[in-house]
Every structure is written in structure tokens, then in C-alpha cells.
mmCIF file of the N, C-alpha and C atoms, coordinates in Angstrom:
data_MODEL
# 
_entry.id   MODEL 
# 
loop_
_atom_site.group_PDB 
_atom_site.id 
_atom_site.type_symbol 
_atom_site.label_atom_id 
_atom_site.label_alt_id 
_atom_site.label_comp_id 
_atom_site.label_asym_id 
_atom_site.label_entity_id 
_atom_site.label_seq_id 
_atom_site.pdbx_PDB_ins_code 
_atom_site.Cartn_x 
_atom_site.Cartn_y 
_atom_site.Cartn_z 
_atom_site.occupancy 
_atom_site.B_iso_or_equiv 
_atom_site.pdbx_formal_charge 
_atom_site.auth_seq_id 
_atom_site.auth_comp_id 
_atom_site.auth_asym_id 
_atom_site.auth_atom_id 
_atom_site.pdbx_PDB_model_num 
ATOM 1   N N  . GLY A 1 1  ? 83.258 -8.270  58.244 1.00 0.00 ? 1  GLY A N  1 
ATOM 2   C CA . GLY A 1 1  ? 84.207 -7.219  57.973 1.00 0.00 ? 1  GLY A CA 1 
ATOM 3   C C  . GLY A 1 1  ? 83.900 -6.127  58.955 1.00 0.00 ? 1  GLY A C  1 
ATOM 4   N N  . ALA A 1 2  ? 84.719 -5.058  59.314 1.00 0.00 ? 2  ALA A N  1 
ATOM 5   C CA . ALA A 1 2  ? 84.264 -4.120  60.535 1.00 0.00 ? 2  ALA A CA 1 
ATOM 6   C C  . ALA A 1 2  ? 83.114 -3.959  61.008 1.00 0.00 ? 2  ALA A C  1 
ATOM 7   N N  . GLY A 1 3  ? 82.381 -3.222  59.651 1.00 0.00 ? 3  GLY A N  1 
ATOM 8   C CA . GLY A 1 3  ? 81.212 -3.194  60.486 1.00 0.00 ? 3  GLY A CA 1 
ATOM 9   C C  . GLY A 1 3  ? 80.104 -3.844  60.601 1.00 0.00 ? 3  GLY A C  1 
ATOM 10  N N  . VAL A 1 4  ? 80.502 -4.915  60.850 1.00 0.00 ? 4  VAL A N  1 
ATOM 11  C CA . VAL A 1 4  ? 79.285 -6.186  61.380 1.00 0.00 ? 4  VAL A CA 1 
ATOM 12  C C  . VAL A 1 4  ? 79.207 -5.516  63.225 1.00 0.00 ? 4  VAL A C  1 
ATOM 13  N N  . ALA A 1 5  ? 77.405 -5.541  62.999 1.00 0.00 ? 5  ALA A N  1 
ATOM 14  C CA . ALA A 1 5  ? 76.943 -5.083  64.077 1.00 0.00 ? 5  ALA A CA 1 
ATOM 15  C C  . ALA A 1 5  ? 75.815 -6.141  64.889 1.00 0.00 ? 5  ALA A C  1 
ATOM 16  N N  . GLU A 1 6  ? 76.058 -6.185  66.423 1.00 0.00 ? 6  GLU A N  1 
ATOM 17  C CA . GLU A 1 6  ? 75.052 -7.000  66.959 1.00 0.00 ? 6  GLU A CA 1 
ATOM 18  C C  . GLU A 1 6  ? 73.607 -6.292  66.691 1.00 0.00 ? 6  GLU A C  1 
ATOM 19  N N  . ASP A 1 7  ? 73.689 -5.188  67.059 1.00 0.00 ? 7  ASP A N  1 
ATOM 20  C CA . ASP A 1 7  ? 72.394 -4.213  66.439 1.00 0.00 ? 7  ASP A CA 1 
ATOM 21  C C  . ASP A 1 7  ? 72.535 -3.327  65.559 1.00 0.00 ? 7  ASP A C  1 
ATOM 22  N N  . CYS A 1 8  ? 71.618 -3.337  64.126 1.00 0.00 ? 8  CYS A N  1 
ATOM 23  C CA . CYS A 1 8  ? 71.859 -2.834  63.446 1.00 0.00 ? 8  CYS A CA 1 
ATOM 24  C C  . CYS A 1 8  ? 71.574 -1.558  63.067 1.00 0.00 ? 8  CYS A C  1 
ATOM 25  N N  . VAL A 1 9  ? 71.044 -0.802  64.123 1.00 0.00 ? 9  VAL A N  1 
ATOM 26  C CA . VAL A 1 9  ? 71.084 0.654   64.373 1.00 0.00 ? 9  VAL A CA 1 
ATOM 27  C C  . VAL A 1 9  ? 72.504 1.332   64.609 1.00 0.00 ? 9  VAL A C  1 
ATOM 28  N N  . ALA A 1 10 ? 73.302 0.445   65.007 1.00 0.00 ? 10 ALA A N  1 
ATOM 29  C CA . ALA A 1 10 ? 74.467 0.881   64.736 1.00 0.00 ? 10 ALA A CA 1 
ATOM 30  C C  . ALA A 1 10 ? 75.333 1.017   64.076 1.00 0.00 ? 10 ALA A C  1 
ATOM 31  N N  . LEU A 1 11 ? 75.120 0.478   62.909 1.00 0.00 ? 11 LEU A N  1 
ATOM 32  C CA . LEU A 1 11 ? 75.358 0.691   61.580 1.00 0.00 ? 11 LEU A CA 1 
ATOM 33  C C  . LEU A 1 11 ? 75.701 2.416   61.100 1.00 0.00 ? 11 LEU A C  1 
ATOM 34  N N  . PRO A 1 12 ? 76.721 2.254   60.630 1.00 0.00 ? 12 PRO A N  1 
ATOM 35  C CA . PRO A 1 12 ? 76.807 4.017   59.692 1.00 0.00 ? 12 PRO A CA 1 
ATOM 36  C C  . PRO A 1 12 ? 75.765 4.459   58.980 1.00 0.00 ? 12 PRO A C  1 
ATOM 37  N N  . ARG A 1 13 ? 75.259 3.348   58.281 1.00 0.00 ? 13 ARG A N  1 
ATOM 38  C CA . ARG A 1 13 ? 73.697 3.676   57.662 1.00 0.00 ? 13 ARG A CA 1 
ATOM 39  C C  . ARG A 1 13 ? 72.661 2.670   57.728 1.00 0.00 ? 13 ARG A C  1 
ATOM 40  N N  . LEU A 1 14 ? 71.728 2.918   57.766 1.00 0.00 ? 14 LEU A N  1 
ATOM 41  C CA . LEU A 1 14 ? 70.934 1.790   57.870 1.00 0.00 ? 14 LEU A CA 1 
ATOM 42  C C  . LEU A 1 14 ? 69.683 2.283   56.834 1.00 0.00 ? 14 LEU A C  1 
ATOM 43  N N  . ASP A 1 15 ? 69.942 1.102   55.872 1.00 0.00 ? 15 ASP A N  1 
ATOM 44  C CA . ASP A 1 15 ? 68.894 0.675   54.783 1.00 0.00 ? 15 ASP A CA 1 
ATOM 45  C C  . ASP A 1 15 ? 68.964 -0.389  54.176 1.00 0.00 ? 15 ASP A C  1 
ATOM 46  N N  . GLU A 1 16 ? 68.080 -1.256  53.739 1.00 0.00 ? 16 GLU A N  1 
ATOM 47  C CA . GLU A 1 16 ? 68.183 -2.363  53.232 1.00 0.00 ? 16 GLU A CA 1 
ATOM 48  C C  . GLU A 1 16 ? 69.107 -3.357  52.962 1.00 0.00 ? 16 GLU A C  1 
ATOM 49  N N  . ALA A 1 17 ? 69.531 -2.476  52.402 1.00 0.00 ? 17 ALA A N  1 
ATOM 50  C CA . ALA A 1 17 ? 71.011 -3.204  52.197 1.00 0.00 ? 17 ALA A CA 1 
ATOM 51  C C  . ALA A 1 17 ? 71.875 -3.407  52.818 1.00 0.00 ? 17 ALA A C  1 
ATOM 52  N N  . ALA A 1 18 ? 72.311 -2.161  53.983 1.00 0.00 ? 18 ALA A N  1 
ATOM 53  C CA . ALA A 1 18 ? 73.175 -2.608  54.826 1.00 0.00 ? 18 ALA A CA 1 
ATOM 54  C C  . ALA A 1 18 ? 72.581 -3.457  56.187 1.00 0.00 ? 18 ALA A C  1 
ATOM 55  N N  . LEU A 1 19 ? 71.438 -3.492  55.922 1.00 0.00 ? 19 LEU A N  1 
ATOM 56  C CA . LEU A 1 19 ? 71.123 -4.618  57.168 1.00 0.00 ? 19 LEU A CA 1 
ATOM 57  C C  . LEU A 1 19 ? 71.180 -6.059  56.528 1.00 0.00 ? 19 LEU A C  1 
ATOM 58  N N  . LEU A 1 20 ? 70.757 -5.891  55.116 1.00 0.00 ? 20 LEU A N  1 
ATOM 59  C CA . LEU A 1 20 ? 70.658 -7.336  54.628 1.00 0.00 ? 20 LEU A CA 1 
ATOM 60  C C  . LEU A 1 20 ? 72.616 -7.774  54.508 1.00 0.00 ? 20 LEU A C  1 
ATOM 61  N N  . GLU A 1 21 ? 73.095 -7.001  54.384 1.00 0.00 ? 21 GLU A N  1 
ATOM 62  C CA . GLU A 1 21 ? 74.530 -7.348  54.563 1.00 0.00 ? 21 GLU A CA 1 
ATOM 63  C C  . GLU A 1 21 ? 74.802 -7.641  55.979 1.00 0.00 ? 21 GLU A C  1 
ATOM 64  N N  . ASN A 1 22 ? 74.709 -6.962  56.755 1.00 0.00 ? 22 ASN A N  1 
ATOM 65  C CA . ASN A 1 22 ? 75.136 -6.958  58.427 1.00 0.00 ? 22 ASN A CA 1 
ATOM 66  C C  . ASN A 1 22 ? 74.660 -8.344  58.392 1.00 0.00 ? 22 ASN A C  1 
ATOM 67  N N  . VAL A 1 23 ? 73.562 -8.593  58.120 1.00 0.00 ? 23 VAL A N  1 
ATOM 68  C CA . VAL A 1 23 ? 72.517 -9.898  58.642 1.00 0.00 ? 23 VAL A CA 1 
ATOM 69  C C  . VAL A 1 23 ? 73.069 -11.463 58.171 1.00 0.00 ? 23 VAL A C  1 
ATOM 70  N N  . CYS A 1 24 ? 73.382 -11.049 56.594 1.00 0.00 ? 24 CYS A N  1 
ATOM 71  C CA . CYS A 1 24 ? 74.428 -12.104 56.316 1.00 0.00 ? 24 CYS A CA 1 
ATOM 72  C C  . CYS A 1 24 ? 76.150 -12.402 56.790 1.00 0.00 ? 24 CYS A C  1 
ATOM 73  N N  . GLU A 1 25 ? 76.385 -11.278 57.201 1.00 0.00 ? 25 GLU A N  1 
ATOM 74  C CA . GLU A 1 25 ? 78.109 -11.577 57.554 1.00 0.00 ? 25 GLU A CA 1 
ATOM 75  C C  . GLU A 1 25 ? 78.054 -11.873 58.762 1.00 0.00 ? 25 GLU A C  1 
ATOM 76  N N  . ARG A 1 26 ? 76.794 -11.909 59.996 1.00 0.00 ? 26 ARG A N  1 
ATOM 77  C CA . ARG A 1 26 ? 76.786 -12.611 60.835 1.00 0.00 ? 26 ARG A CA 1 
ATOM 78  C C  . ARG A 1 26 ? 75.706 -14.142 60.769 1.00 0.00 ? 26 ARG A C  1 
ATOM 79  N N  . TYR A 1 27 ? 75.830 -14.228 59.977 1.00 0.00 ? 27 TYR A N  1 
ATOM 80  C CA . TYR A 1 27 ? 74.887 -15.677 59.383 1.00 0.00 ? 27 TYR A CA 1 
ATOM 81  C C  . TYR A 1 27 ? 76.516 -16.408 59.241 1.00 0.00 ? 27 TYR A C  1 
ATOM 82  N N  . ALA A 1 28 ? 77.167 -16.007 57.960 1.00 0.00 ? 28 ALA A N  1 
ATOM 83  C CA . ALA A 1 28 ? 78.352 -16.185 57.714 1.00 0.00 ? 28 ALA A CA 1 
ATOM 84  C C  . ALA A 1 28 ? 79.527 -16.960 58.650 1.00 0.00 ? 28 ALA A C  1 
ATOM 85  N N  . ARG A 1 29 ? 79.101 -15.819 60.029 1.00 0.00 ? 29 ARG A N  1 
ATOM 86  C CA . ARG A 1 29 ? 79.745 -16.271 61.440 1.00 0.00 ? 29 ARG A CA 1 
ATOM 87  C C  . ARG A 1 29 ? 79.259 -17.403 62.559 1.00 0.00 ? 29 ARG A C  1 
ATOM 88  N N  . ARG A 1 30 ? 77.779 -17.825 62.129 1.00 0.00 ? 30 ARG A N  1 
ATOM 89  C CA . ARG A 1 30 ? 77.390 -18.914 62.555 1.00 0.00 ? 30 ARG A CA 1 
ATOM 90  C C  . ARG A 1 30 ? 76.587 -17.973 64.115 1.00 0.00 ? 30 ARG A C  1 
ATOM 91  N N  . GLU A 1 31 ? 76.019 -16.647 63.950 1.00 0.00 ? 31 GLU A N  1 
ATOM 92  C CA . GLU A 1 31 ? 75.468 -15.652 64.393 1.00 0.00 ? 31 GLU A CA 1 
ATOM 93  C C  . GLU A 1 31 ? 74.311 -15.779 64.180 1.00 0.00 ? 31 GLU A C  1 
ATOM 94  N N  . ILE A 1 32 ? 73.443 -16.458 64.274 1.00 0.00 ? 32 ILE A N  1 
ATOM 95  C CA . ILE A 1 32 ? 71.609 -16.472 63.697 1.00 0.00 ? 32 ILE A CA 1 
ATOM 96  C C  . ILE A 1 32 ? 70.872 -15.223 64.076 1.00 0.00 ? 32 ILE A C  1 
ATOM 97  N N  . TYR A 1 33 ? 71.538 -14.589 65.094 1.00 0.00 ? 33 TYR A N  1 
ATOM 98  C CA . TYR A 1 33 ? 70.450 -13.456 65.385 1.00 0.00 ? 33 TYR A CA 1 
ATOM 99  C C  . TYR A 1 33 ? 70.815 -11.968 65.525 1.00 0.00 ? 33 TYR A C  1 
ATOM 100 N N  . THR A 1 34 ? 70.343 -11.098 65.227 1.00 0.00 ? 34 THR A N  1 
ATOM 101 C CA . THR A 1 34 ? 70.847 -10.009 64.831 1.00 0.00 ? 34 THR A CA 1 
ATOM 102 C C  . THR A 1 34 ? 69.858 -9.087  65.875 1.00 0.00 ? 34 THR A C  1 
ATOM 103 N N  . TYR A 1 35 ? 70.153 -7.855  66.018 1.00 0.00 ? 35 TYR A N  1 
ATOM 104 C CA . TYR A 1 35 ? 69.031 -6.791  66.891 1.00 0.00 ? 35 TYR A CA 1 
ATOM 105 C C  . TYR A 1 35 ? 68.514 -5.709  65.557 1.00 0.00 ? 35 TYR A C  1 
ATOM 106 N N  . VAL A 1 36 ? 67.571 -5.161  65.723 1.00 0.00 ? 36 VAL A N  1 
ATOM 107 C CA . VAL A 1 36 ? 67.200 -4.173  65.370 1.00 0.00 ? 36 VAL A CA 1 
ATOM 108 C C  . VAL A 1 36 ? 66.265 -3.711  66.086 1.00 0.00 ? 36 VAL A C  1 
ATOM 109 N N  . ALA A 1 37 ? 66.850 -2.447  67.102 1.00 0.00 ? 37 ALA A N  1 
ATOM 110 C CA . ALA A 1 37 ? 66.530 -1.747  67.875 1.00 0.00 ? 37 ALA A CA 1 
ATOM 111 C C  . ALA A 1 37 ? 65.741 -2.839  68.937 1.00 0.00 ? 37 ALA A C  1 
ATOM 112 N N  . GLN A 1 38 ? 64.766 -3.201  69.185 1.00 0.00 ? 38 GLN A N  1 
ATOM 113 C CA . GLN A 1 38 ? 64.111 -3.681  70.133 1.00 0.00 ? 38 GLN A CA 1 
ATOM 114 C C  . GLN A 1 38 ? 63.522 -5.210  69.206 1.00 0.00 ? 38 GLN A C  1 
ATOM 115 N N  . VAL A 1 39 ? 63.673 -5.374  68.126 1.00 0.00 ? 39 VAL A N  1 
ATOM 116 C CA . VAL A 1 39 ? 63.130 -6.433  67.259 1.00 0.00 ? 39 VAL A CA 1 
ATOM 117 C C  . VAL A 1 39 ? 64.826 -7.507  67.051 1.00 0.00 ? 39 VAL A C  1 
ATOM 118 N N  . LEU A 1 40 ? 63.939 -8.750  67.228 1.00 0.00 ? 40 LEU A N  1 
ATOM 119 C CA . LEU A 1 40 ? 65.203 -9.614  67.340 1.00 0.00 ? 40 LEU A CA 1 
ATOM 120 C C  . LEU A 1 40 ? 65.008 -10.323 65.819 1.00 0.00 ? 40 LEU A C  1 
ATOM 121 N N  . LEU A 1 41 ? 65.967 -10.295 64.649 1.00 0.00 ? 41 LEU A N  1 
ATOM 122 C CA . LEU A 1 41 ? 65.768 -10.969 63.140 1.00 0.00 ? 41 LEU A CA 1 
ATOM 123 C C  . LEU A 1 41 ? 66.617 -12.557 63.858 1.00 0.00 ? 41 LEU A C  1 
ATOM 124 N N  . ALA A 1 42 ? 66.398 -13.529 63.098 1.00 0.00 ? 42 ALA A N  1 
ATOM 125 C CA . ALA A 1 42 ? 66.304 -14.609 63.167 1.00 0.00 ? 42 ALA A CA 1 
ATOM 126 C C  . ALA A 1 42 ? 66.513 -15.428 61.760 1.00 0.00 ? 42 ALA A C  1 
ATOM 127 N N  . VAL A 1 43 ? 67.854 -16.172 61.675 1.00 0.00 ? 43 VAL A N  1 
ATOM 128 C CA . VAL A 1 43 ? 67.938 -16.584 60.301 1.00 0.00 ? 43 VAL A CA 1 
ATOM 129 C C  . VAL A 1 43 ? 68.176 -18.143 60.807 1.00 0.00 ? 43 VAL A C  1 
ATOM 130 N N  . ASN A 1 44 ? 67.452 -18.689 59.744 1.00 0.00 ? 44 ASN A N  1 
ATOM 131 C CA . ASN A 1 44 ? 67.413 -20.365 60.139 1.00 0.00 ? 44 ASN A CA 1 
ATOM 132 C C  . ASN A 1 44 ? 68.543 -20.733 59.202 1.00 0.00 ? 44 ASN A C  1 
ATOM 133 N N  . PRO A 1 45 ? 69.532 -21.589 60.304 1.00 0.00 ? 45 PRO A N  1 
ATOM 134 C CA . PRO A 1 45 ? 70.810 -22.450 60.054 1.00 0.00 ? 45 PRO A CA 1 
ATOM 135 C C  . PRO A 1 45 ? 70.269 -23.656 58.971 1.00 0.00 ? 45 PRO A C  1 
ATOM 136 N N  . TYR A 1 46 ? 68.826 -24.275 59.139 1.00 0.00 ? 46 TYR A N  1 
ATOM 137 C CA . TYR A 1 46 ? 68.890 -25.201 58.190 1.00 0.00 ? 46 TYR A CA 1 
ATOM 138 C C  . TYR A 1 46 ? 69.860 -26.128 58.762 1.00 0.00 ? 46 TYR A C  1 
ATOM 139 N N  . GLU A 1 47 ? 70.390 -26.488 59.926 1.00 0.00 ? 47 GLU A N  1 
ATOM 140 C CA . GLU A 1 47 ? 71.642 -26.915 60.973 1.00 0.00 ? 47 GLU A CA 1 
ATOM 141 C C  . GLU A 1 47 ? 71.131 -26.827 62.060 1.00 0.00 ? 47 GLU A C  1 
ATOM 142 N N  . ASP A 1 48 ? 71.577 -28.106 63.117 1.00 0.00 ? 48 ASP A N  1 
ATOM 143 C CA . ASP A 1 48 ? 71.827 -28.007 64.119 1.00 0.00 ? 48 ASP A CA 1 
ATOM 144 C C  . ASP A 1 48 ? 72.725 -27.075 64.731 1.00 0.00 ? 48 ASP A C  1 
ATOM 145 N N  . LEU A 1 49 ? 73.318 -26.316 65.441 1.00 0.00 ? 49 LEU A N  1 
ATOM 146 C CA . LEU A 1 49 ? 74.366 -25.745 66.126 1.00 0.00 ? 49 LEU A CA 1 
ATOM 147 C C  . LEU A 1 49 ? 74.600 -26.013 67.603 1.00 0.00 ? 49 LEU A C  1 
ATOM 148 N N  . PRO A 1 50 ? 74.965 -26.177 67.791 1.00 0.00 ? 50 PRO A N  1 
ATOM 149 C CA . PRO A 1 50 ? 75.273 -26.860 69.095 1.00 0.00 ? 50 PRO A CA 1 
ATOM 150 C C  . PRO A 1 50 ? 76.089 -25.658 69.666 1.00 0.00 ? 50 PRO A C  1 
ATOM 151 N N  . GLY A 1 51 ? 75.418 -25.765 71.175 1.00 0.00 ? 51 GLY A N  1 
ATOM 152 C CA . GLY A 1 51 ? 75.670 -24.804 71.992 1.00 0.00 ? 51 GLY A CA 1 
ATOM 153 C C  . GLY A 1 51 ? 75.387 -23.158 71.954 1.00 0.00 ? 51 GLY A C  1 
ATOM 154 N N  . LEU A 1 52 ? 74.381 -23.177 71.437 1.00 0.00 ? 52 LEU A N  1 
ATOM 155 C CA . LEU A 1 52 ? 73.228 -22.285 70.950 1.00 0.00 ? 52 LEU A CA 1 
ATOM 156 C C  . LEU A 1 52 ? 72.015 -22.073 72.059 1.00 0.00 ? 52 LEU A C  1 
ATOM 157 N N  . TYR A 1 53 ? 71.743 -23.387 72.235 1.00 0.00 ? 53 TYR A N  1 
ATOM 158 C CA . TYR A 1 53 ? 70.308 -23.606 73.774 1.00 0.00 ? 53 TYR A CA 1 
ATOM 159 C C  . TYR A 1 53 ? 70.647 -24.166 74.513 1.00 0.00 ? 53 TYR A C  1 
ATOM 160 N N  . GLY A 1 54 ? 70.056 -24.138 75.444 1.00 0.00 ? 54 GLY A N  1 
ATOM 161 C CA . GLY A 1 54 ? 70.289 -25.036 76.723 1.00 0.00 ? 54 GLY A CA 1 
ATOM 162 C C  . GLY A 1 54 ? 70.386 -24.394 78.082 1.00 0.00 ? 54 GLY A C  1 
ATOM 163 N N  . GLU A 1 55 ? 70.557 -24.876 79.410 1.00 0.00 ? 55 GLU A N  1 
ATOM 164 C CA . GLU A 1 55 ? 70.355 -24.699 80.726 1.00 0.00 ? 55 GLU A CA 1 
ATOM 165 C C  . GLU A 1 55 ? 71.643 -23.639 80.886 1.00 0.00 ? 55 GLU A C  1 
ATOM 166 N N  . THR A 1 56 ? 73.204 -24.063 80.347 1.00 0.00 ? 56 THR A N  1 
ATOM 167 C CA . THR A 1 56 ? 74.225 -23.517 80.381 1.00 0.00 ? 56 THR A CA 1 
ATOM 168 C C  . THR A 1 56 ? 74.350 -21.407 79.661 1.00 0.00 ? 56 THR A C  1 
ATOM 169 N N  . VAL A 1 57 ? 73.748 -21.824 78.396 1.00 0.00 ? 57 VAL A N  1 
ATOM 170 C CA . VAL A 1 57 ? 73.378 -20.596 77.513 1.00 0.00 ? 57 VAL A CA 1 
ATOM 171 C C  . VAL A 1 57 ? 72.385 -19.922 78.642 1.00 0.00 ? 57 VAL A C  1 
ATOM 172 N N  . MET A 1 58 ? 71.253 -20.149 78.585 1.00 0.00 ? 58 MET A N  1 
ATOM 173 C CA . MET A 1 58 ? 70.210 -19.616 79.449 1.00 0.00 ? 58 MET A CA 1 
ATOM 174 C C  . MET A 1 58 ? 70.852 -18.985 80.950 1.00 0.00 ? 58 MET A C  1 
ATOM 175 N N  . GLN A 1 59 ? 71.660 -20.039 81.210 1.00 0.00 ? 59 GLN A N  1 
ATOM 176 C CA . GLN A 1 59 ? 72.506 -18.813 82.842 1.00 0.00 ? 59 GLN A CA 1 
ATOM 177 C C  . GLN A 1 59 ? 73.315 -17.312 82.062 1.00 0.00 ? 59 GLN A C  1 
ATOM 178 N N  . GLN A 1 60 ? 73.759 -17.804 81.293 1.00 0.00 ? 60 GLN A N  1 
ATOM 179 C CA . GLN A 1 60 ? 74.074 -16.440 80.177 1.00 0.00 ? 60 GLN A CA 1 
ATOM 180 C C  . GLN A 1 60 ? 73.563 -15.185 80.132 1.00 0.00 ? 60 GLN A C  1 
ATOM 181 N N  . TYR A 1 61 ? 71.990 -15.845 80.514 1.00 0.00 ? 61 TYR A N  1 
ATOM 182 C CA . TYR A 1 61 ? 70.702 -14.274 80.016 1.00 0.00 ? 61 TYR A CA 1 
ATOM 183 C C  . TYR A 1 61 ? 70.142 -13.940 81.137 1.00 0.00 ? 61 TYR A C  1 
ATOM 184 N N  . ALA A 1 62 ? 70.483 -14.342 82.187 1.00 0.00 ? 62 ALA A N  1 
ATOM 185 C CA . ALA A 1 62 ? 69.887 -14.581 83.709 1.00 0.00 ? 62 ALA A CA 1 
ATOM 186 C C  . ALA A 1 62 ? 70.361 -13.716 84.113 1.00 0.00 ? 62 ALA A C  1 
ATOM 187 N N  . GLY A 1 63 ? 68.744 -12.702 84.783 1.00 0.00 ? 63 GLY A N  1 
ATOM 188 C CA . GLY A 1 63 ? 69.822 -11.289 85.219 1.00 0.00 ? 63 GLY A CA 1 
ATOM 189 C C  . GLY A 1 63 ? 69.876 -9.922  84.397 1.00 0.00 ? 63 GLY A C  1 
ATOM 190 N N  . ARG A 1 64 ? 70.264 -9.196  85.364 1.00 0.00 ? 64 ARG A N  1 
ATOM 191 C CA . ARG A 1 64 ? 70.133 -7.658  84.587 1.00 0.00 ? 64 ARG A CA 1 
ATOM 192 C C  . ARG A 1 64 ? 71.437 -7.631  83.791 1.00 0.00 ? 64 ARG A C  1 
ATOM 193 N N  . PRO A 1 65 ? 71.548 -6.761  82.765 1.00 0.00 ? 65 PRO A N  1 
ATOM 194 C CA . PRO A 1 65 ? 72.984 -6.583  82.199 1.00 0.00 ? 65 PRO A CA 1 
ATOM 195 C C  . PRO A 1 65 ? 73.524 -5.421  83.002 1.00 0.00 ? 65 PRO A C  1 
ATOM 196 N N  . ARG A 1 66 ? 74.713 -5.197  83.152 1.00 0.00 ? 66 ARG A N  1 
ATOM 197 C CA . ARG A 1 66 ? 75.156 -3.880  84.008 1.00 0.00 ? 66 ARG A CA 1 
ATOM 198 C C  . ARG A 1 66 ? 74.475 -2.549  83.227 1.00 0.00 ? 66 ARG A C  1 
ATOM 199 N N  . PRO A 1 67 ? 74.530 -1.858  83.646 1.00 0.00 ? 67 PRO A N  1 
ATOM 200 C CA . PRO A 1 67 ? 73.887 -0.674  83.412 1.00 0.00 ? 67 PRO A CA 1 
ATOM 201 C C  . PRO A 1 67 ? 74.729 0.058   81.996 1.00 0.00 ? 67 PRO A C  1 
ATOM 202 N N  . GLY A 1 68 ? 74.099 -0.128  80.999 1.00 0.00 ? 68 GLY A N  1 
ATOM 203 C CA . GLY A 1 68 ? 74.419 0.575   78.990 1.00 0.00 ? 68 GLY A CA 1 
ATOM 204 C C  . GLY A 1 68 ? 75.381 -0.592  78.813 1.00 0.00 ? 68 GLY A C  1 
ATOM 205 N N  . ALA A 1 69 ? 74.890 -1.838  79.539 1.00 0.00 ? 69 ALA A N  1 
ATOM 206 C CA . ALA A 1 69 ? 75.434 -2.909  78.705 1.00 0.00 ? 69 ALA A CA 1 
ATOM 207 C C  . ALA A 1 69 ? 73.944 -3.730  78.115 1.00 0.00 ? 69 ALA A C  1 
ATOM 208 N N  . ARG A 1 70 ? 73.874 -4.692  76.843 1.00 0.00 ? 70 ARG A N  1 
ATOM 209 C CA . ARG A 1 70 ? 73.151 -5.139  76.368 1.00 0.00 ? 70 ARG A CA 1 
ATOM 210 C C  . ARG A 1 70 ? 73.607 -6.806  75.859 1.00 0.00 ? 70 ARG A C  1 
ATOM 211 N N  . ALA A 1 71 ? 72.413 -7.572  76.872 1.00 0.00 ? 71 ALA A N  1 
ATOM 212 C CA . ALA A 1 71 ? 73.060 -8.871  76.045 1.00 0.00 ? 71 ALA A CA 1 
ATOM 213 C C  . ALA A 1 71 ? 72.986 -9.211  74.557 1.00 0.00 ? 71 ALA A C  1 
ATOM 214 N N  . PRO A 1 72 ? 73.643 -10.327 74.032 1.00 0.00 ? 72 PRO A N  1 
ATOM 215 C CA . PRO A 1 72 ? 74.075 -10.782 73.045 1.00 0.00 ? 72 PRO A CA 1 
ATOM 216 C C  . PRO A 1 72 ? 72.585 -10.595 72.345 1.00 0.00 ? 72 PRO A C  1 
ATOM 217 N N  . PRO A 1 73 ? 72.683 -11.052 71.213 1.00 0.00 ? 73 PRO A N  1 
ATOM 218 C CA . PRO A 1 73 ? 71.172 -11.131 70.781 1.00 0.00 ? 73 PRO A CA 1 
ATOM 219 C C  . PRO A 1 73 ? 71.145 -12.430 70.809 1.00 0.00 ? 73 PRO A C  1 
ATOM 220 N N  . HIS A 1 74 ? 69.398 -12.394 71.251 1.00 0.00 ? 74 HIS A N  1 
ATOM 221 C CA . HIS A 1 74 ? 69.142 -14.338 71.466 1.00 0.00 ? 74 HIS A CA 1 
ATOM 222 C C  . HIS A 1 74 ? 67.859 -14.498 71.680 1.00 0.00 ? 74 HIS A C  1 
ATOM 223 N N  . PRO A 1 75 ? 67.242 -15.358 71.271 1.00 0.00 ? 75 PRO A N  1 
ATOM 224 C CA . PRO A 1 75 ? 65.497 -15.318 72.277 1.00 0.00 ? 75 PRO A CA 1 
ATOM 225 C C  . PRO A 1 75 ? 65.434 -15.193 73.490 1.00 0.00 ? 75 PRO A C  1 
ATOM 226 N N  . TYR A 1 76 ? 66.828 -15.933 74.097 1.00 0.00 ? 76 TYR A N  1 
ATOM 227 C CA . TYR A 1 76 ? 67.143 -15.786 75.823 1.00 0.00 ? 76 TYR A CA 1 
ATOM 228 C C  . TYR A 1 76 ? 67.102 -14.278 75.982 1.00 0.00 ? 76 TYR A C  1 
ATOM 229 N N  . ALA A 1 77 ? 67.531 -13.521 75.900 1.00 0.00 ? 77 ALA A N  1 
ATOM 230 C CA . ALA A 1 77 ? 67.843 -12.321 75.748 1.00 0.00 ? 77 ALA A CA 1 
ATOM 231 C C  . ALA A 1 77 ? 66.132 -11.535 75.764 1.00 0.00 ? 77 ALA A C  1 
ATOM 232 N N  . VAL A 1 78 ? 65.741 -12.038 75.021 1.00 0.00 ? 78 VAL A N  1 
ATOM 233 C CA . VAL A 1 78 ? 64.476 -11.105 74.823 1.00 0.00 ? 78 VAL A CA 1 
ATOM 234 C C  . VAL A 1 78 ? 63.234 -11.661 75.891 1.00 0.00 ? 78 VAL A C  1 
ATOM 235 N N  . ALA A 1 79 ? 63.337 -13.120 76.091 1.00 0.00 ? 79 ALA A N  1 
ATOM 236 C CA . ALA A 1 79 ? 62.736 -13.679 77.471 1.00 0.00 ? 79 ALA A CA 1 
ATOM 237 C C  . ALA A 1 79 ? 63.091 -12.772 78.710 1.00 0.00 ? 79 ALA A C  1 
ATOM 238 N N  . ALA A 1 80 ? 64.515 -12.326 78.686 1.00 0.00 ? 80 ALA A N  1 
ATOM 239 C CA . ALA A 1 80 ? 64.987 -12.100 80.280 1.00 0.00 ? 80 ALA A CA 1 
ATOM 240 C C  . ALA A 1 80 ? 64.608 -10.550 80.171 1.00 0.00 ? 80 ALA A C  1 
ATOM 241 N N  . ALA A 1 81 ? 64.431 -9.907  79.263 1.00 0.00 ? 81 ALA A N  1 
ATOM 242 C CA . ALA A 1 81 ? 64.090 -8.724  79.125 1.00 0.00 ? 81 ALA A CA 1 
ATOM 243 C C  . ALA A 1 81 ? 62.423 -8.288  79.428 1.00 0.00 ? 81 ALA A C  1 
ATOM 244 N N  . ALA A 1 82 ? 61.633 -9.764  78.585 1.00 0.00 ? 82 ALA A N  1 
ATOM 245 C CA . ALA A 1 82 ? 60.217 -9.681  79.245 1.00 0.00 ? 82 ALA A CA 1 
ATOM 246 C C  . ALA A 1 82 ? 59.901 -9.793  80.933 1.00 0.00 ? 82 ALA A C  1 
ATOM 247 N N  . LEU A 1 83 ? 61.513 -10.262 81.535 1.00 0.00 ? 83 LEU A N  1 
ATOM 248 C CA . LEU A 1 83 ? 60.494 -10.426 82.712 1.00 0.00 ? 83 LEU A CA 1 
ATOM 249 C C  . LEU A 1 83 ? 60.595 -9.359  84.109 1.00 0.00 ? 83 LEU A C  1 
# 
């Protein structure tokens, strides 16, 4: 739906039902990672998702995002932010 967010904090209401609905909708789109503020949620897809990892994807998360921007949810984004 239109209310799908990379970060659940951006949802109009943040409760258990809204968080679960958002994560489920992202999962249906094959987007298995979702932020809740600084926490990265992951849903196991129980299958290989080509293009989710590797050197090319890692390079997308290298360096700092422009001011006011945030990298899409991914373990590589968490690792880059920690460096």
C-alpha cells in the first residue's frame, strides 16, 4: 500500500499491527530488511534472493549518504554507519 515505509517510524501510527503490516508488505515486495529507528529488522525469506549481497551491492553502501539522506535498510548500511 501507499503507507509502506523503509523506516517504521515514518508510519502514520506506530503500533504492533502497523509495524507488522509494514514488514509484511515489504516482505511481499522481496524487501526483507526494514528499519525501526536505528534497529534493522530482518525477515528470513527461506530462499536465495539474488542481488541482495556481494561486492556490487556493498559499494552502494560505501561512504556517507548525503546530508538528510539515509541508505536503504540493509546490513551493509548498518556496517557502514558503524565505521
